[in-house]
C-alpha positions in Angstrom: 8.8 -15.1 9.9 9.9 -15.9 6.6 7.3 -18.3 5.7 5.1 -15.4 6.2 6.5 -13.3 3.4 5.0 -13.4 -0.1 7.2 -10.7 -1.8 10.8 -9.7 -0.4 12.2 -6.5 -2.0 15.9 -5.8 -1.0 17.9 -2.8 -2.1 15.8 -2.1 -5.1 16.8 0.7 -7.3 15.7 1.6 -11.0 17.3 4.6 -12.8 16.5 5.8 -16.3 19.6 7.3 -17.4 20.4 9.9 -14.5 17.0 9.8 -13.4 16.2 7.8 -10.3 12.7 6.5 -10.0 13.4 3.9 -6.9 16.3 4.3 -4.5 17.2 1.6 -2.5 13.9 0.2 -1.4 13.7 -2.6 0.9 10.2 -4.1 2.2 8.5 -7.3 2.9 4.9 -7.9 1.8 2.9 -10.5 4.2 1.6 -13.5 2.6 -2.7 -13.1 2.7 -2.4 -9.7 3.0 -3.7 -6.4 1.2 -0.7 -4.4 0.7 -1.6 -0.9 -0.9 1.2 1.4 -2.2 0.6 5.0 -1.8 2.4 8.1 -3.0 2.3 11.5 -5.1 2.9 11.2 -8.5 6.3 10.2 -9.8 6.9 8.4 -6.4 7.7 5.1 -8.0 4.5 3.5 -7.4 4.0 2.0 -10.9 7.8 1.1 -11.4 7.7 -0.7 -8.2 4.7 -2.9 -9.5 6.5 -3.5 -12.8 9.4 -4.7 -11.4 7.5 -7.1 -9.0 5.4 -8.3 -11.9 8.7 -9.3 -14.0 7.7 -6.4 -16.7 10.9 -4.2 -15.9 14.3 -5.2 -14.6 15.8 -3.3 -11.7 19.2 -1.5 -12.0 20.2 -3.0 -8.6 18.7 -4.9 -5.7 16.5 -7.8 -6.1 12.7 -8.9 -5.8 11.8 -12.4 -4.5 8.3 -13.6 -5.3 7.3 -16.7 -3.3 10.8 -17.8 -3.4 11.8 -16.9 -7.0 14.0 -14.1 -8.0 11.9 -12.0 -10.7 15.1 -11.5 -12.9 17.4 -15.0 -12.5 14.0 -17.0 -12.3 11.5 -14.8 -14.0 9.3 -17.7 -15.7 8.8 -19.5 -12.3 7.9 -16.0 -10.5 5.6 -15.2 -13.3 3.6 -18.2 -12.9 2.7 -17.1 -9.4 1.8 -13.5 -10.5 -1.6 -12.3 -11.7 -1.4 -8.8 -13.4 -4.4 -6.2 -13.9 -2.6 -3.2 -15.3 -4.0 0.5 -14.8 -5.0 0.4 -18.7 -7.8 -1.9 -19.9 -5.8 -4.2 -22.5 -8.7 -6.6 -23.4 -9.6 -7.0 -27.0 -12.7 -5.0 -27.5 -14.1 -7.5 -30.1 -13.7 -10.6 -28.2 -16.1 -12.0 -25.4 -14.9 -12.4 -21.6 -15.4 -16.2 -22.1 -12.8 -15.8 -25.4 -10.5 -13.7 -23.4 -10.4 -16.1 -20.6 -10.1 -19.1 -22.5 -7.1 -17.7 -24.7 -5.2 -16.6 -21.5 -5.5 -20.2 -20.3 -4.1 -21.3 -23.4 -1.2 -18.9 -23.1 -0.6 -20.1 -19.6 -0.5 -23.7 -20.9 -3.5 -25.4 -19.5 -4.5 -27.0 -22.6 -8.1 -26.1 -24.5 -10.2 -28.4 -22.1 -8.6 -27.1 -18.9 -8.6 -23.7 -20.1 -12.5 -23.9 -20.8 -13.0 -25.3 -17.4 -11.3 -22.6 -15.9 -13.0 -19.8 -17.9 -16.2 -21.4 -16.5 -15.1 -21.3 -13.0 -14.1 -17.6 -13.3 -17.4 -16.6 -14.9 -19.4 -17.9 -12.2 -17.3 -16.7 -9.6 -17.6 -13.1 -11.2 -21.3 -13.5 -12.2 -20.5 -12.8 -15.6 -22.6 -15.5 -17.0 -25.1 -13.3 -18.6 -22.2 -11.0 -20.4 -20.1 -14.0 -21.1 -20.7 -13.9 -24.7 -21.1 -10.1 -25.0 -18.2 -8.2 -26.7 -15.9 -6.4 -24.5 -16.7 -2.9 -26.1 -20.1 -3.4 -25.1 -19.6 -4.1 -21.4 -19.8 -1.3 -18.8 -16.5 -0.2 -17.0 -17.3 -2.1 -13.9 -17.7 -5.3 -15.7 -14.8 -4.9 -18.0 -12.7 -4.4 -14.5 -13.9 -7.7 -13.4 -13.0 -9.3 -16.7 -9.5 -7.8 -15.9 -9.3 -9.3 -12.6 -10.8 -12.5 -13.9 -7.8 -12.9 -16.6 -5.4 -12.3 -13.9 -6.8 -15.2 -11.8 -6.8 -17.8 -14.8 -3.3 -19.3 -13.5 -4.4 -19.3 -9.8 -1.6 -16.9 -8.5 -0.8 -16.7 -5.2 0.0 -12.8 -5.9 -2.3 -10.5 -7.6 -1.0 -7.0 -8.4 -3.4 -4.1 -9.4 -2.3 -1.0 -10.7 -5.1 1.8 -10.1 -7.5 -0.9 -9.9 -10.9 1.3 -10.1 -9.5 4.3 -12.1 -12.7 5.3 -14.2 -15.4 3.2 -12.3 -18.4 4.7 -11.0 -18.9 4.8 -7.0 -21.3 1.8 -7.3 -19.1 -0.2 -9.4 -16.2 0.7 -7.2 -17.8 -0.4 -4.1 -18.5 -3.7 -5.5 -14.9 -4.0 -7.0 -13.6 -3.7 -3.5 -15.9 -6.3 -2.2 -14.7 -8.7 -4.9 -10.8 -7.8 -3.8 -11.6 -8.6 -0.2 -13.3 -11.6 -0.8 -10.6 -13.1 -3.2 -8.0 -12.2 -0.5 -9.9 -14.5 2.0 -11.1 -17.3 0.0 -9.3 -20.3 -1.3 -6.2 -20.3 0.7 -3.5 -17.3 1.3 -3.7 -15.1 -1.8 -1.8 -11.9 -1.6 -2.8 -8.7 -3.2 -0.4 -5.7 -3.8 -2.2 -2.6 -4.8 -1.2 0.8 -6.1 -3.7 4.0 -5.8 -4.1 7.6 -5.5 -7.6 7.2 -4.1 -7.2 7.3 -0.2 -10.6 6.1 0.4 -9.8 2.9 -1.4 -6.7 2.5 0.6 -8.8 2.9 3.7 -11.3 0.2 2.7 -8.9 -2.3 1.2 -5.4 -2.1 3.1 -4.3 -4.2 5.5 -0.8 -3.0 5.3 0.3 0.5 3.6 3.5 1.5 1.8 4.1 5.2 1.3 6.9 6.1 -1.2 7.9 9.6 -1.9 10.8 10.4 -4.3 11.4 6.7 -5.1 11.9 5.7 -1.1 9.9 4.1 1.5 8.9 6.6 4.1 6.4 4.6 6.0 5.5 0.8 6.2 2.8 -0.3 8.6 -0.9 -0.9 9.1 -3.3 1.9 8.6 -4.1 2.3 12.2 -0.7 2.4 13.1 0.2 5.1 10.5 -2.8 6.9 11.6 -1.7 6.8 15.3 2.0 8.1 14.3 0.6 11.6 12.8 -2.1 12.5 15.4 -3.9 11.7 18.7 -7.8 11.0 18.8 -10.0 13.9 19.1 -12.9 13.9 21.7 -15.5 16.5 21.0 -18.3 17.6 23.2 -20.9 19.8 22.5 -22.8 21.2 25.6 -26.2 23.0 25.9 -25.1 26.8 26.7 -21.9 28.8 26.8 -22.1 29.0 30.6 -22.0 25.0 30.6 -19.0 25.1 28.5 -17.4 27.8 30.7 -18.3 25.8 33.6 -16.7 22.7 32.3 -13.5 24.4 31.3 -13.3 25.9 34.7 -13.5 22.3 36.3 -12.0 20.1 34.0 -9.3 18.0 34.9 -8.5 16.5 31.3 -7.5 19.6 29.6 -10.4 20.3 27.6 -10.1 23.6 25.2 -12.6 25.8 23.8 -13.6 25.4 20.1 -12.7 28.9 18.4 -16.0 30.7 17.2 -18.1 27.6 18.7 -19.0 28.9 22.1 -20.6 25.3 23.1 -17.9 23.0 21.9 -14.7 22.1 23.2 -12.1 19.6 22.4 -9.7 17.3 23.9 -6.7 15.4 22.3 -6.4 11.8 23.5 -2.5 10.7 23.2 -3.2 7.2 24.3 -2.5 8.2 28.1 -5.1 6.3 30.1 -5.0 8.9 33.0 -6.1 11.5 30.4 -9.1 9.1 29.5 -10.1 8.6 32.7 -10.0 12.3 33.8 -12.1 13.0 30.5 -14.6 10.4 31.4 -14.7 12.0 35.1 -15.4 15.4 33.7 -18.2 14.3 31.1 -19.9 12.5 33.9 -19.8 15.8 36.0 -21.3 17.7 32.9 -23.6 14.9 31.8 -26.8 16.9 31.8 -25.6 19.6 30.0 -23.7 17.3 27.0 -25.9 17.5 23.8 -23.3 15.7 21.6 -20.1 13.5 22.0 -17.9 12.5 19.2 -14.6 10.5 19.0 -12.6 11.1 15.9 -9.1 10.1 14.8 -6.8 11.0 11.9 -7.2 9.5 8.5 -5.0 8.3 5.5 -5.5 11.6 4.5 -3.6 13.1 7.6 -1.2 10.6 7.0 -0.6 11.4 3.4 -0.5 15.6 4.0 2.2 14.5 7.0 4.2 12.8 4.3 4.0 15.7 1.6 6.8 17.5 3.4 10.4 16.7 4.0 10.2 17.2 7.8 7.6 14.6 8.6 7.6 12.6 11.6 7.1 9.5 9.8 10.5 10.3 7.8 12.2 7.3 9.3 10.6 4.0 10.8 10.6 3.7 14.5 13.2 2.0 16.0 
């Protein structure tokens, strides 16, 4: 429904001379979701986010954020957007509190309101002990928290993050992911639009994924839906002896196959057919005394990304 859409992109094209960076991109971003944009280098991810954020103007097409065209009504759209760019642009000699108060004044809050809002964000992100420390002396994870806090000063309904955890250590990244998930679920519907090349980050954060290649959208769906389109779940059994494995393969009704070079391991692709699953359960039951390990695995976003790397991909077109 229209009321569920935060960002509507229609026929978006961006050219620099003869080079086309975005080519007739159309998509809708759900309000309250965490939409992650994936794609190889040069696919147009940053350009898409910059146009949505009113930092660049399109060659053709339109972007509407919460009912406001980002070109014709850029000022109104900008008030609804909080941007955390890939490169840290904070004044290294300022403190988090100073940066936040300055951003509030820039946004027209007035000094008193800016100070109050800054205090709220310092508390929200646990920056109290560092609020008067110069940015240059903060850790990368803390600086990234300040980046996000700055993006939230104006209480935006859309938060745009370009490569949000680049350069952070693993613990800082995990903490930052938790902050993003909390932000999207607290304080009313808040939409996150995130660009990343980290597939694990996408796996953790995304409720929706947009995949770009060569300036076009080749897939837009939930993570689970994309995974199901590139492969089936795999059921793997490890049995106690090669003889038990041979007996199972002889008697199996579900189409188990031997794993090369592993004489006690068999695998079965589960395409979603209930009859195949029932047959597999019957086979496992018959061989239960010989089964030492059972694993059920599914395709990952790595598989999705690999499938999209070649021109002849099953995700080339959205399903009808």
